[in-house]
C-alpha positions, 0 to 999 in steps of 0.5 A: 694382339688380344689383351690377356691372351698368350702370344704365340754357365756361370751366373753373375754373383750377387750385386752384378749389373752385367748379364749372366753368362750363358753357354747356349744362345737364347733371349738377351737384352742389351742396354734395354730401356722400356717406357710406358707413355713416355715414362721410363720403367726399365732403364738400360739393363743388360740381362740374359735368360739362361737357356738351361735355367728356371729363372725368377724375376723378383722385385718390389711392385713397380720395379719393372718385372712384368714390363721386362717379361713383356719385352722379351715376349715382344708384347712391348717395343723397346724405347732403346737398346736391343733384344735378341734371340740366338743373336738375332734381333727379335723385332725383325722376326716373323710372328710365327717364327718367334712364336715357335721358340718363345711362348708367353702366359700373361697375367689373368688370361681370359678364357673364351666362352664355351671353349673346352680344355682340349680346344684351348690347348689346341690353340697352342699349335697355331704357330706351327701351321701354314697354308701348306701345313695344316693339322697333322698327327704330330699336332695330336701328339703334342696336345695329348702330351700337354694334357698328360703333363699338366694332369688334365687328360681326364678333363679334356672335354670339360668346359674350361670356364668350369674348372677351378682356378688351379685347373684353369691355370694348368689348362693355359700352361698346357696350351703353352706346352702344346706350342712346343717352345724352348722358352716359356715366359710366365707373368705372375702365374701364381697370382689369385691361386690358393697356396696349395695350387701355387706350389702345385704350379711351381712343381709343374714348372720345375718338372718342365725345367727338368725336361729341358725347357727354359722357364722364366716367371715373374714371382712375388713370394721370395721364398718360393723364388728361392726354393724353385729357381735356379737363377734370380733376376732382381729389379729395383726401380727399373734397374738390375740390383742383382742376378745369379743363383739364389744362394749367391743373390739372396742375403739380408743386405740385398733384401733390406735394400731392395724390399725394405724388409729386415730378415735373416736368411738361413738354409732351408732344412730340407733343400738347403735353398735360402729361406727368409725369416722376417724379423719382428718389427718394433711395436709402435702401439705404445 
């Protein structure tokens, strides 16, 4: 696998360590331990990615967020435990079968030199091709729909490398949409985007979720996660600190314990979602 390239209910209450219940089978982990170079990073977690949710994985740096997402995408092999898709162990699935159901956009994907936006998006159709099934009008329909849904139809023939950062990120997401999977995994998709493009991207994710896709994203901004996610998975030192709806999960005690931040949590005045307001830190300059 090329580095940096995409590969092709009732939730638990705050503080729960078990998985959230889902009415439809999907991506699940049981007693999952993940390691880098023999060092455990995620330890014995049980977690489900809701098939009807927009899930945000949050936690401090080094807590295992991206590691967990990579495991769900089969980029990282578990040290122990199980990963299943609709009850079937993902390790035994053929690559294209898995890639027709789960898509990953990693951090900072590298744009191939000279490729147009359309050609980049077309790569998303690769998992659907076999020796007996090559390019068809159905592929064209998926390409056009992905370009339209990401607002890139007018830029389809432009070099992808010439796009702005926000446009380029949308082009990668268009490629993921063309892959036409039920599950979309996004690893820190707002990193390096200015704040307006961050919200544009999250609005796109919310729209895709409303259209029926299960979206799971690693996010750093707690207020963005609270505003857009329907389900939160909170990691602390490689373990599940809490999971469930933002309104049940985010409270001052959890934020202080997991993130070391003293704050108030109030309803957002427009959406009612939890909104964090950090309290002023005591001055230490004398």
